[in-house]
MILUM-118994 format. One record per residue (C-alpha): residue number from 1; x negated, y, z; residue in three letters. Coordinates in steps of 0.001 Angstrom, whole numbers. Each point is the difference from the previous one (the first is absolute). Example, Ala and Ser with C-alpha at 12.3 -4.5 7.8 and 13.67 -1.06 7.14 Angstrom:
# MILUM-118994
[1; [-12300; -4500; 7800]; ala] [2; [-1370; 3440; -660]; ser] 
This chain:
# MILUM-118994
[1; [-23458; -26938; 3313]; met] [2; [2761; -53; -2977]; lys] [3; [840; 2313; -2936]; arg] [4; [3118; 934; -1235]; ile] [5; [816; 1679; -3148]; arg] [6; [3060; 2540; 15]; ile] [7; [1353; 1634; -3128]; lys] [8; [2846; 2432; 535]; his] [9; [2316; 1395; -3110]; val] [10; [2297; 2875; 628]; thr] [11; [2061; 1339; -3026]; glu] [12; [2315; 2877; 177]; tyr] [13; [2094; 202; -3591]; his] [14; [2096; 3017; -1136]; tyr] [15; [2229; 293; -2862]; his] [16; [-1669; 3310; -921]; ser] [17; [-3289; 1843; 538]; ala] [18; [-287; 1527; 3513]; val] [19; [-2874; 1901; 1626]; thr] [20; [-1648; -1755; 3074]; phe] [21; [-1035; 2219; 3016]; asp] [22; [-2865; -1018; 2372]; glu] [23; [413; -3699; 949]; his] [24; [-1690; -1656; 2704]; arg] [25; [-1054; -3751; 119]; ala] [26; [-940; -2300; 3122]; met] [27; [-1134; -3082; -1830]; leu] [28; [-3862; -433; 1341]; arg] [29; [-160; -2345; 2855]; pro] [30; [-1357; 1351; 3313]; arg] [31; [-3643; -1332; 313]; glu] [32; [-1897; -695; 3027]; gly] [33; [-1899; -3081; 1671]; his] [34; [2588; -2493; -870]; asp] [35; [660; 1260; -3553]; leu] [36; [-2160; 1119; -2855]; his] [37; [1092; 1229; -3391]; ile] [38; [-2245; -1985; -2772]; val] [39; [1324; 1906; -2802]; ser] [40; [3008; 1897; -872]; ser] [41; [1617; 1761; -3421]; ala] [42; [2851; 2105; -745]; met] [43; [1836; 930; -3009]; asp] [44; [2357; 3017; -576]; leu] [45; [2428; 1229; -2310]; lys] [46; [560; 2730; -1105]; pro] [47; [-3564; 1446; 409]; ala] [48; [-489; 1954; 3337]; ala] [49; [-3255; 1349; 1875]; asp] [50; [-577; -2001; 3044]; val] [51; [-1249; 648; 3449]; arg] [52; [-327; -1736; 3200]; trp] [53; [472; 861; 3455]; leu] [54; [483; -1359; 3615]; arg] [55; [3234; 630; 1807]; asp] [56; [587; 614; 3613]; phe] [57; [245; -3259; 430]; tyr] [58; [-3219; -1136; -1775]; gly] [59; [1734; -1606; -2643]; asn] [60; [-1596; 338; -3764]; ser] [61; [2272; 1919; -2293]; val] [62; [-422; 850; -3427]; ala] [63; [1706; 3036; -1118]; val] [64; [802; 600; -3893]; phe] [65; [1040; 3030; -1935]; ser] [66; [1219; -751; -3264]; phe] [67; [-1202; 1603; -3158]; leu] [68; [2824; -639; -2277]; glu] [69; [3833; -1181; 159]; pro] [70; [1185; -3229; -1190]; gly] [71; [2903; -2363; 585]; lys] [72; [-2083; -2675; 1466]; leu] [73; [-1819; 363; 3219]; leu] [74; [-2284; -3232; 611]; ser] [75; [-2374; -966; 2795]; leu] [76; [-2435; -3080; -22]; thr] [77; [-2235; -444; 2899]; ser] [78; [-2470; -3199; 31]; glu] [79; [-1500; -952; 3198]; val] [80; [-2692; -2997; 1119]; leu] [81; [-184; 30; 3753]; val] [82; [-2009; -1856; 2401]; glu] [83; [1461; -1325; 3222]; met] [84; [-2267; -956; 3011]; his] [85; [1975; -93; 3344]; asp] [86; [2893; -2437; 138]; ala] [87; [1182; 486; 3581]; asp] [88; [-909; 3889; 743]; pro] [89; [1184; 130; 3440]; phe] [90; [-1481; -3811; 1130]; asp] [91; [3989; -722; 1108]; ser] [92; [-849; 1369; 3349]; gln] [93; [73; 3114; 1777]; phe] [94; [-2705; 1608; 2825]; lys] [95; [878; -850; 3860]; pro] [96; [961; 3648; 623]; thr] [97; [2915; -27; -2846]; val] [98; [833; -3749; 223]; glu] [99; [2779; 572; 2110]; val] [100; [2916; 2479; -1038]; tyr] [101; [768; 2486; 1123]; pro] [102; [-3306; 1643; 115]; phe] [103; [-1350; 3707; -214]; gln] [104; [-2172; 1165; -3222]; tyr] [105; [-3613; 1416; 1026]; pro] [106; [194; 3629; 804]; ala] [107; [-2594; 823; -3022]; his] [108; [2587; -1501; -2462]; glu] [109; [3229; 1811; 1255]; gln] [110; [343; 2871; -2393]; val] [111; [-1313; -1595; -2812]; glu] [112; [2646; -2822; 393]; ile] [113; [3496; 2160; 1169]; ile] [114; [1341; 581; -3611]; pro] [115; [-52; -3727; -595]; tyr] [116; [1808; -860; 3141]; arg] [117; [2968; 2345; -448]; val] [118; [2930; -1558; -1967]; pro] [119; [742; 1482; -3194]; ser] [120; [3715; -1124; 31]; tyr] [121; [1105; 1103; 3596]; glu] [122; [3995; -367; -668]; his] [123; [-832; -3595; -427]; asp] [124; [-1675; -664; 3043]; gly] [125; [2996; -1182; 2379]; pro] [126; [768; -2469; -2479]; ala] [127; [-3444; -708; -593]; leu] [128; [-860; -540; 3481]; leu] [129; [3108; -2253; 403]; gln] [130; [-1283; -2275; -2613]; trp] [131; [-3413; -181; 1828]; leu] [132; [1418; -1031; 3395]; ser] [133; [168; -3793; -1185]; ala] [134; [-3849; 370; 219]; leu] [135; [-801; 2293; 2950]; tyr] [136; [1802; 1779; 2522]; gln] [137; [-1638; 2775; 1678]; pro] [138; [-1869; -886; 3391]; gly] [139; [-1104; -3111; -1653]; gln] [140; [-3444; -804; -693]; thr] [141; [-1224; -2355; -3101]; ala] [142; [-3080; -818; -2051]; asn] [143; [-618; 2795; -2653]; ser] [144; [-640; -1880; -2781]; leu] [145; [2685; -2416; 713]; asp] [146; [2764; 2665; 266]; leu] [147; [-1353; 1334; -3561]; leu] [148; [146; -3294; -1426]; asn] [149; [3688; -624; 1383]; ser] [150; [795; 3289; -1601]; leu] [151; [-1328; -698; -3311]; asn] [152; [1703; -3384; 272]; ser] [153; [3379; 968; 873]; arg] [154; [126; 2742; -2496]; ile] [155; [-1060; -2776; -2780]; phe] [156; [2859; -2491; 1560]; glu] [157; [2732; 2581; 227]; ser] [158; [44; 1655; -3439]; phe] [159; [83; -1263; -3416]; arg] [160; [-2748; 1215; -2394]; tyr] [161; [1564; 1955; -2835]; glu] [162; [-1743; 1785; -2871]; arg] [163; [1208; 3466; -452]; arg] [164; [-1405; 2056; -2988]; glu] [165; [1588; 3355; 1543]; glu] [166; [-2239; 2510; 1251]; his] [167; [-113; 594; 3809]; gly] [168; [321; -2192; 3049]; val] [169; [3183; -1249; 2354]; gln] [170; [94; 1587; 3594]; thr] [171; [5; -2801; 2500]; pro] [172; [3436; 391; 543]; cys] [173; [751; -328; -3504]; gln] [174; [-2331; -3419; -341]; thr] [175; [1905; -1288; 3261]; met] [176; [3531; 783; -1520]; ala] [177; [-841; -1610; -3392]; arg] [178; [-2166; -2710; 1262]; gly] [179; [-2528; 36; -2669]; ser] [180; [-2773; 2405; -1334]; gly] [181; [-3067; 35; -2228]; ser] [182; [-3506; -370; 1249]; cys] [183; [214; 3949; 478]; arg] [184; [2833; -218; 2105]; asp] [185; [-1358; -2841; 2183]; tyr] [186; [-3137; 2092; 701]; ala] [187; [1696; 3031; 1131]; val] [188; [2116; -2070; 2083]; phe] [189; [-2715; -1469; 1551]; met] [190; [-1806; 3522; 408]; met] [191; [2938; 1171; 1718]; glu] [192; [520; -2758; 2370]; ala] [193; [-3675; 221; 1121]; ala] [194; [269; 3630; 301]; arg] [195; [2978; -346; 2218]; his] [196; [-2258; -2045; 2377]; trp] [197; [-2690; 2103; -135]; gly] [198; [-2321; -1216; -2377]; phe] [199; [-1737; 2177; -2547]; ala] [200; [1216; -1076; -3275]; ala] [201; [-604; 1032; -3714]; arg] [202; [1470; -1304; -3305]; phe] [203; [-2290; -1709; -2865]; val] [204; [290; -534; -3481]; thr] [205; [-1982; -1914; -2276]; gly] [206; [82; -3641; -1724]; tyr] [207; [212; -3645; 956]; ile] [208; [-1379; -2811; -1253]; gln] [209; [3102; -2608; -622]; met] [210; [506; -3128; 1733]; gly] [211; [2551; -2687; 458]; glu] [212; [3192; 1628; 1224]; gly] [213; [-1489; 3522; 178]; gln] [214; [1784; 3113; -1120]; his] [215; [-1485; 2808; -2274]; gly] [216; [-3079; 520; -1644]; ser] [217; [22; 3910; 646]; thr] [218; [518; 258; 3690]; his] [219; [745; 1692; 3361]; ala] [220; [-850; -851; 3510]; trp] [221; [-691; 1210; 3066]; thr] [222; [-3322; 1010; 2089]; glu] [223; [-155; 244; 3842]; ile] [224; [-2686; 2039; 1868]; tyr] [225; [-1279; -1599; 2839]; val] [226; [-3231; 758; 2003]; pro] [227; [-3077; -2300; -438]; gly] [228; [1559; -1494; -3330]; ser] [229; [1183; 3288; -2278]; gly] [230; [2405; -188; -2577]; trp] [231; [1884; -3505; 15]; cys] [232; [2243; -1180; -2960]; gly] [233; [3072; -1702; 772]; phe] [234; [2148; -1178; -3472]; asp] [235; [3487; -573; 1210]; pro] [236; [1279; -673; -3180]; thr] [237; [-2271; -3487; -255]; asn] [238; [-20; -525; 3946]; asn] [239; [-3803; 220; 290]; lys] [240; [-2979; 2122; 1048]; thr] [241; [-1677; 2069; -3023]; ala] [242; [-2803; -1777; -1251]; gly] [243; [-2356; -722; -2884]; ser] [244; [2691; 21; -2497]; glu] [245; [1338; 3375; 964]; his] [246; [-1866; 3048; -1617]; val] [247; [1025; 3607; 1204]; ala] [248; [103; 2570; -2096]; val] [249; [1810; 2776; 1977]; gly] [250; [694; 737; 3545]; val] [251; [2208; 2739; 1595]; ala] [252; [2212; 1004; 3074]; arg] [253; [2815; 236; -2567]; glu] [254; [623; -2608; -2922]; gln] [255; [760; 2824; -2777]; glu] [256; [-3651; 1438; 804]; lys] [257; [-1347; -3571; -1102]; ala] [258; [1674; -57; -3611]; ala] [259; [-1804; -1810; -2803]; pro] [260; [1098; 3074; -2620]; leu] [261; [1683; 3402; 613]; thr] [262; [779; 2846; -2306]; gly] [263; [2532; 1937; -2198]; ser] [264; [623; 757; -3277]; trp] [265; [2287; 2429; -2167]; ser] [266; [1915; -35; -2735]; gly] [267; [3591; -1209; -1171]; asp] [268; [1898; -1235; 3190]; pro] [269; [836; -3085; -1718]; gln] [270; [-3043; -1041; -1531]; ala] [271; [-940; -2825; 2527]; phe] [272; [131; -3243; -1497]; asp] [273; [-1265; -2516; 2605]; arg] [274; [-2953; -673; 2482]; leu] [275; [-1611; -3775; -960]; glu] [276; [-2710; -1042; 2797]; val] [277; [-2274; -3329; -19]; ser] [278; [-2351; -1293; 2484]; val] [279; [-2605; -2903; -575]; glu] [280; [-2015; -873; 3054]; val] [281; [-1904; -3317; -148]; ser] [282; [-3063; -1347; 1401]; ala] [283; [-3475; -101; -2332]; val] [284; [-122; -3372; -1568]; gly] [285; [3524; -715; 764]; asp] [286; [2136; 76; -2796]; ser] [287; [3282; 504; 1614]; ala] [288; [1275; 3479; -4]; ser] [289; [3109; 1747; 1256]; val] [290; [1982; 2515; -1626]; thr] [291; [2530; 1808; 2292]; asn] [292; [1690; 3128; 998]; phe] [293; [18; 1613; 3390]; gln] 
């Protein structure tokens, strides 16, 4: 068991006061057998009424209704979590799914269909060509080895590049540019796995920094494997998701797992800048990291 402290600060600055419409924040880690929230606190400016809900994917979402305009929207979240499971799928799959290709059980087919359908159909031919170096139709392969090979090839093929702009690159854009952020890596692996018939989803959260790793806010991919559940793969760092990964939001599409969304009204030229800082550190460890996704 280990404890990780996370401090996430988001500040939107404006030249003149603006009116903030309803905002939604997804910053609270997903609790379960492997993660427990010990304490959490949130500070918000301007003043707002706050209510909580669970979205379609079971993510915990805070909804803000602001009570006054302002020149600054500031949201600070501090969370202390306990991590209990370092290897969530025991580094192996059950015999029934050990060899790829395999069939998903009939009783799970309906639920997983949306996660097997690619999001970028027009990128399909180019992506399948890129995947042909790892697998050819008609072959068989060890399922875990195949997914680990995909994870590694993405890591080795592209150059990590921090991007502060919103949105993600399509798989074809990532291939053309030869680089991407952790969001782009996660989307690429999600789409690649879907083209092989796996159920896959996007994950956003945090990672405790280590030597040679990128980011503290972070994104990765989860693949659904019968008998093992949702298994995390982190192509940005060429590893499976483990005790240093803290999941906050999951979704079929990456835009549905954004940390903070909302709109404002006022002078169209009012927006000045966005500042984000994140610190992720083990409790008792003086080393912490501030970075941007």
